[in-house]
N, C-alpha and C positions, 0 to 999 in steps of 0.2 A: 316094143322093149320100155321098164323103166327103169327113169330116166338116172338113177342111181347104182340099176345093173349096171347098162350100160358105162357108164366110169369106171366101174370093176373089172370088166368083162376086155375092157381096149389097153384096161392098165395091166392086167391078166397076159394081153397078147402081147404086150409090148416087152413087157421083162422076160418070155421065152425069150424072146427073139434076143434080147440085152444079152442076158447072160450066155446063148452060142457065140454071139458077136463078138461080147468081151475081147476075145482074143485077140483078135481082125481088124482089119484097116474094111473092112465088105461094108455096104451100103443096106438098111431093113432091106428085108423084100418091099416088091410093090404092094403087094396085098396089100400091106402095112399102111403101108402113100397111101391110100387108098381111102382105108378103111380111117385116117388122122383126116383128111384132105372136108371125108362124109362128113363126119364128126363137129370139127371145127365150126363148119358150113354152118349146119346142126343145131347146134349148142348158141351160136352168135343171135342166128335169127329169134331161137325162143327168146335169148334177154332182149331184144324188140327194142333195144335202143343208140338210136345215132352220133351218139355222143360218142360214144366210144370206135377209135376207129377200129376195124376191126383186123389191119394188120397188128398191132400192139396185142390184141385179142389174140388171133394163131402165133404170133411169138413166146407172147407169156404159158398158151400153151402147149406146146409148144417140152417149154423146161420145167415146169408143173409138173408134164407126163414121165419126162423121166427123170426126171426127185424119184417121182413115187414106185417107180417102176424097177428103183435101184432104191425104195426103201429109203430115204433119206430124208423125209416132210412129214411127221407125227401128221397134219391134221389135214386129211383126204376132201376135206369138200369143201372148205374157203381158197380162194388167192380174191386176191389184192394188185390192183395195177394201176399203174401212174403216168398221164399218159405226159410228159413231156416238151414234147410236141404241143402242146394243148396252151391259150392264155391262160394267165396266173387269175383269169377276173370272172373262167366260169368251173363248169364241175367237170373234175380231170381227176377224179379217186375214187375209185369203184369196184368197190367191195360183192364180188359172188360168189351165191352157194351152187359148184356145179353141179353139186348131185342137183339138185332144186331145176338149174338151168335155168335163177333168175337172178340179177341183181337186185340187192338187202338193199347195200348204201351206197350214195352220190353226193361227192359234196368237193370245193373249194380243196388243193391243201396250196402247201407255199414250195416256195422254193431257195435255194440259197440263195443271200445277199452277193456273192461274186455268181453268181450265174447267171445271173439277166435282171431285170426293170421285168419290167408287164407280161416278156415275153426269156422263160430260158433256153442259155444257146453256150453256156460251157459252165461242164461239168469236169468234177475234183476228185481224186482216190489221199488223196495228198492232204495232213492232220495242214491244219494250221488255214488249206482255203477255205474254207463258208462258201462253200461249194454242191451243189450237190451232188449225189453219184448215183451213175443207171443203173442198170440189171438187178441180179435178181434176190433176194435177203432170205433169210429164218426169221422170222419173229421168234424172239425169248422171251422170259421175263420181265413183268412190270418191277417199278419202285414206285416212289415219290421226292420226286425232289422238285430243283425251284420254281420247274409248272405246275407242278401238281402232282395225280398220277400220270405217269408214264411208260415206255415199250423199249424195250431197245432191241436191239437188233444187229445181225449177225447176216454180212455180205458172203458172197455163198459163191464169189470169181474176181479178176483181179481190180477189172476198174470198183469197185466196193469192198475189197478186203479189207478193212483200216474205220470200218465202219465204227466198229466196238473201244476204236483207238479216240477215235476221235464223236466219239460220245455219241454219234448220230444211233437218235430215237424215234418215235413218233406223241409229240405229248401237243396235246389245245395249246392255245394260242387264240386272245381276243384281234390281234388283228388276220386274225385270216376271215374272212365277213364284210358283207355290202357294207356295212360304216364305214368300215374303213377304206373300201375301195371309191361308196359316192364318195367322202371330202381329201384323198389321195390321187385318185383314177386305176389308180392298180392295187392288186390286194401287197397286203405287205409284205417279208420277207422271214426269211433264219437265219442262223449261222449251220445249213447245208443239213438243218432234221429240216422232213415234212411234215408238216407241223397242220394239221387237222383244226374246223371247229371247236364249239367248247360244246355249243348246239351237238347231241348227239351222242358224243366222242364217249360216252362210256363205254355206249352198247355197243359201239364200234371195235372196240377196246378186247373188250368183253367176246368179241369172235370172235376175231385175229390172232390174241397171245398164242400162245404156248406152243411153233413151231409147223403157225403155214408159213405159206408162201406171199411175196410177197412181192410186184415186178413195176421198176421206172424204170417205163421205154423211153426210148428218142429214137430218132430214125437218122443216131449214129451210123453212116458204111462203116468201118471201121468195124466197132462195135460189136454188127451186127453182121459180119464177115466172119468174125472171131473167134464169139461166145461159142465154149463152149455149151453152152444150156439156150444161148437165143436162135443154136444156126442145126443144130437136129436136123439132118437132112430128113426128114417127114413127107415133104411135098414131091421129088423127086423120082 
């Protein structure tokens, strides 16, 4: 089956069951759970990049499909995953084309200065915390600020609902570079924004602006058990 058609087919199946179960607490049928498991594993195999954690990808895909089935995401082609369980010195930003089942860009990405050093361990939704916030975001409009071209983000969950109030945006920064790592032993840090390298920055923004889904992953047990997007029960 064509990759794009397969994605739309699965979203259609999920949408029909979402409508029928919306007013109840019933789980999705086992047939849908099986379809999701097969689909998630197959797409991950096609992505063919061991740097991308399957757990991070599977969790992101759950939220993506749920939001797509509810028609809440405008950009149905791309999803961005940032894996905060990885070292900041590694490529942990993944821009994925789900229609073509490929990774378009991967790069380093900064976390908030109060989230940790090389590894992010602390997260917050509080204004003034200067920490990163985990969870699902929807990209919004671009603007020109003190960092040049920037992309606003809207948090979709309790874990990141203050994103716009905190001015959590995607922007480029010279401290997100191998040169900075060589001088300082680790990547530079932001005030909470997922800052990207200057190289290829504009191309990345062009792909993901105006309504695509971005997921900042960290294996926080409480979040994974309580998030209505990360905890969609496709696999039981």
